[in-house]
C-alpha positions in Angstrom: 26.0 0.7 -4.3 23.7 1.3 -7.3 20.9 -0.9 -8.5 23.1 -2.6 -11.2 25.6 -3.6 -8.5 22.8 -4.9 -6.3 21.4 -7.0 -9.1 24.8 -8.4 -9.8 25.3 -9.2 -6.1 21.9 -10.8 -5.9 22.7 -13.0 -8.9 26.0 -14.1 -7.4 24.3 -15.0 -4.1 21.5 -16.9 -5.8 23.8 -18.7 -8.1 26.1 -19.7 -5.3 23.2 -21.0 -3.3 22.0 -23.1 -6.2 25.5 -24.6 -6.8 25.9 -25.3 -3.1 22.5 -27.1 -3.0 23.6 -29.2 -6.0 26.9 -30.1 -4.4 25.1 -31.1 -1.2 22.6 -33.1 -3.1 25.3 -34.9 -5.0 27.2 -35.7 -1.8 24.0 -37.1 -0.2 23.3 -39.1 -3.3 26.8 -40.6 -3.3 26.3 -41.8 0.3 22.8 -43.0 0.2 22.5 -44.1 -3.5 19.6 -41.8 -4.2 18.7 -38.1 -3.8 16.3 -37.1 -0.9 12.9 -35.7 -1.9 14.0 -32.0 -1.5 16.5 -32.5 -4.4 14.1 -34.1 -6.9 14.4 -33.5 -10.6 12.1 -30.5 -10.5 14.1 -28.7 -7.8 16.2 -26.6 -10.2 13.2 -25.6 -12.3 11.3 -24.5 -9.1 14.4 -22.4 -8.1 14.7 -20.8 -11.5 11.0 -19.8 -11.4 11.5 -17.9 -8.1 14.2 -15.7 -9.7 11.9 -14.3 -12.3 9.7 -11.2 -11.9 6.1 -11.0 -13.0 3.1 -8.7 -12.8 3.2 -8.6 -9.0 6.5 -6.8 -9.2 5.3 -4.5 -11.9 2.4 -3.5 -9.6 4.9 -1.9 -7.2 5.6 0.7 -9.9 2.3 2.4 -8.8 4.2 3.7 -5.8 7.1 5.3 -7.7 7.4 9.1 -7.2 7.5 11.9 -4.7 4.5 12.4 -2.3 3.1 14.8 0.2 1.7 13.0 3.2 -1.0 13.8 5.8 -1.0 11.6 8.9 -3.9 11.0 11.3 -3.2 9.3 14.6 -5.9 8.3 17.0 -4.0 8.5 20.3 -7.1 8.8 22.6 -9.3 6.2 20.9 -11.3 6.2 17.7 -14.1 8.3 19.2 -11.7 11.3 19.7 -10.3 13.6 17.0 -7.0 12.4 15.6 -3.7 14.3 15.7 -2.9 15.5 12.2 0.6 16.1 10.8 2.0 16.7 7.4 5.2 15.2 5.9 6.7 13.9 2.7 7.7 10.6 1.1 9.6 9.3 -1.9 9.3 5.9 -3.4 11.9 4.4 -5.8 13.4 1.1 -6.9 15.9 -0.3 -4.4 16.5 -3.0 -7.0 15.1 -2.2 -10.4 11.8 -4.0 -11.0 12.1 -6.1 -7.9 12.3 -4.3 -4.6 10.5 -1.0 -3.8 12.1 1.5 -1.4 9.9 3.8 0.6 11.4 6.8 2.4 9.4 9.1 4.6 10.0 12.2 6.7 7.9 14.3 8.9 6.8 15.2 12.5 5.5 12.5 14.9 4.5 13.4 18.4 6.7 16.5 18.3 9.7 14.8 16.8 11.0 14.8 13.2 11.1 11.2 12.2 12.6 9.5 9.1 11.4 6.1 8.0 12.6 3.5 5.6 10.6 0.6 4.2 11.2 -2.2 1.6 8.4 -4.0 -0.2 8.6 -6.8 -2.8 7.0 -9.9 -4.0 8.3 -13.3 -3.0 7.6 -15.7 -5.9 8.2 -18.8 -3.7 5.9 -17.6 -0.9 3.4 -16.1 -3.5 3.1 -13.2 -1.1 4.2 -9.5 -0.9 6.8 -9.2 1.8 8.4 -6.2 3.4 10.1 -4.5 6.4 10.1 -1.1 8.1 12.5 0.8 10.4 12.7 4.4 11.4 14.5 7.0 13.6 11.7 6.9 16.2 12.6 3.5 17.8 14.9 0.5 17.5 12.3 -1.9 16.1 12.4 -3.7 12.8 8.9 -4.5 11.6 8.2 -7.3 9.1 5.0 -8.2 7.3 3.5 -10.2 4.4 0.2 -10.5 2.5 -1.6 -10.0 -0.7 -4.0 -7.8 -2.7 -7.7 -8.4 -2.3 -10.0 -9.3 -5.3 -10.3 -5.6 -6.3 -6.5 -5.4 -6.9 -6.7 -2.0 -5.2 -6.0 -2.9 -1.6 -2.9 -4.6 -0.3 -3.4 -6.3 3.1 -0.2 -7.1 5.0 0.0 -8.8 8.4 2.8 -8.8 11.0 3.5 -8.4 14.7 4.9 -5.7 16.9 5.8 -5.1 20.5 4.1 -2.6 22.7 6.4 -1.4 25.5 3.8 0.9 27.0 1.5 -2.1 27.8 4.4 -4.6 28.1 3.0 -6.7 25.2 5.0 -8.7 22.8 4.2 -9.8 19.3 0.8 -8.0 19.0 -0.9 -8.8 15.7 -1.1 -5.8 13.3 -2.7 -5.3 10.0 -1.2 -2.8 7.4 -3.3 -1.7 4.4 -2.2 0.1 1.3 -5.2 1.5 -0.7 -4.5 2.5 -4.3 -7.1 5.2 -4.8 -5.8 6.4 -8.2 -2.5 7.2 -9.8 -2.0 10.3 -7.7 -3.5 9.2 -4.3 -2.6 6.4 -1.9 -3.7 5.7 1.6 -1.7 3.7 4.2 -3.4 2.3 7.3 -2.2 0.7 10.5 -4.7 -1.5 12.4 -4.2 -2.7 16.0 -6.1 -6.0 15.9 -6.0 -6.3 19.7 -8.7 -3.6 19.8 -11.3 -6.2 18.8 -13.9 -6.4 16.0 -14.7 -2.7 15.8 -12.7 0.1 14.2 -9.1 -1.1 14.6 -7.5 1.7 12.7 -5.0 3.7 14.7 -3.0 5.5 12.0 -4.0 6.6 8.5 -1.6 8.4 6.1 -2.8 9.9 2.9 -0.3 10.2 0.0 -0.8 12.9 -2.7 1.6 12.8 -5.6 3.7 16.0 -6.0 3.1 17.7 -9.3 
């Protein structure tokens, strides 16, 4: 399915949802004589605003392109040298101007791993939201967050399970650093480490020329 079809499908789903909400509101109003607060006069206006894109979505265009990657993983603690591996990535629009698709490929602990991520901006939440899955495990990761005041670092937070230590819903921080138009850095931080250096994975992105 191409991006035009996806946009069409999204429009149908959203329109259907709005019509259903209005029908439910009308039904409730008929029975009770007035609409409940969640169906106030500004409800449709609020919904319409959430369907629009803005500068937050345009910002995702900084990722578009093909990249060479270099990963550093600190498996034995931050005081030991990291394992270094090279791979590649491609970022493109999953839905034009709305949802970014991130595809990666490369070795990880002796295995060739493919990854797939989605990143967008939720107007109603006023946050960037995304998800990640890969061929290494059966986990779906989700996260949300925003840029800092410099507009060059995107901080995302989520949870993950750790089977090795039998931990569930560990808090994790993901950071995208926009160095310049040809260089990005992605970091994964294990917040359970404490207040010190929590970074366990760093991936440098260099744009292919």
